[in-house]
N, C-alpha and C positions, 0 to 999 in steps of 0.2 A: 452028841456025845455027849454022854453024862459021865465024864471021868473026874476023878477027885483029886484035890492034890497032895493026900495022904500020902506022905514019902515020896512024891514027885517033883522034889525040889533040888536042883543040882546046889552043891555045897563045894568049900573050900578050892581048889585049883581047878577045877573044873567050872565051878562057877566064875571065877577069874578069868579063864581063858574064855568063855560065853561071853562077857562082858568086853573085854579087851575083841574080841572078834568083831564086837558090835560096831566098837569105836573105829576099826579099820574099816566095815563097809562104810560108816560114817565119812570117815577122810576120803576114801575112794571116790564115793559117789560125788563129795563137794570138790576134789580135785576135778574129777569128769566134768561135772557142770561149768568149774572155772575154763579148763581147757577147751572145752566147746561155746565159750561166752556166751554162758547162760545168763536170761535177765534177773537183777537180784530184784525188781520188783515182783517177779514171778515166784522166785523162794522166798519173800518174804509173804507172799498173800498163801503158797501153798505148805509151807513148812509145818503147820500144823493140823492141816487138811485131815489126816488119818485118823487124828483124836475124836472127828465127829461120830466116829463108830463107838463110842460113848453113850450117843444115844440110845444104842441097842438095850442097854441096862436098864431103860425105863420099861421095857417088855418083860424084864426079870434077867436074872443071873446065866441063866445057859444061852438066850437069844444074845443077851450082852456079851459074853465070853467069846460067841461065834463069830458075833459084830466086829469084836477087837481083835481077835486071831486074824480073821480076814484078811483087815487092813493093817495088820502089823506082822505080817508073813513076808517073808524076802520074796515067795513065790510071785504074788502081784507085780511088784516091781520089775523083776526080772522078765515077766513075761512081755509085759507091756513094753519094755527097754528092746526087748528081742524082736517084737514087733514093728516098734518104731525103726528100729536097725534096718530092718527087713523093706519096710515101704519107703526109707528113707524122710522121714516126719520128724525134724529135729526138735521142736515143739513139743511133741508127745514122747519124745527121748528125753527132753530137760522135765517133765513133770516125772516118768520113770526114775530119773535121778534123786529127784526131791523127796520123792516117795521111799526111795531106798535111804536115803540120809537119815530120814525120819524114822523109820524100823533101826537104823543102826545106832540113832543117838539114843534110841529108847533103851536098847539092851545096854549100849553103855553105863547107862545110869541106871542099870536093874531093874527096869520095867521090863517083864517078861511076859510070854504067851499066858492066857488067863486060862483057869480052870473054870469048871460051868458051878463049883461051889461058892465061887464068892471072888468080887473082883481083886482083894488082896491077896489071893493065892496064885502063885504064876511059878513057870518052871524055872524061875532063878529066885525063887524063894517069896517070902511074906513080904509085902509092901506095907505104907501107911500105918495105920494105928495098930493093924493086926500083926506086925512088924514089931512093936513094941511088947505084945503081949505073950 
């Protein structure tokens, strides 16, 4: 994927709606986790695990963006959750909910999916030092 951030960021009401959607995902995932009696120690250990995808940036922006986006898309936790439900694996379902909560809170805070031209360029707009320029 050689996409660029030029003109690709959501703005205004659309950006706000995407961030609210992220918060709703976070709240729903945490609510389900609590309802299923998820273990708090597991949540504490895994809530930041998707951020290990940042290590992809050591190999450059293109691979970094691909790794980050793979770990921060809703597709992964939804697929894992479906498998966990079908197989009756409550611990795996807990992991899927933690992953979904991470994705949701990131979106709510404005951390969007990354473009290959730089970490600070996301579908929700620029972040970090790039946002100030």
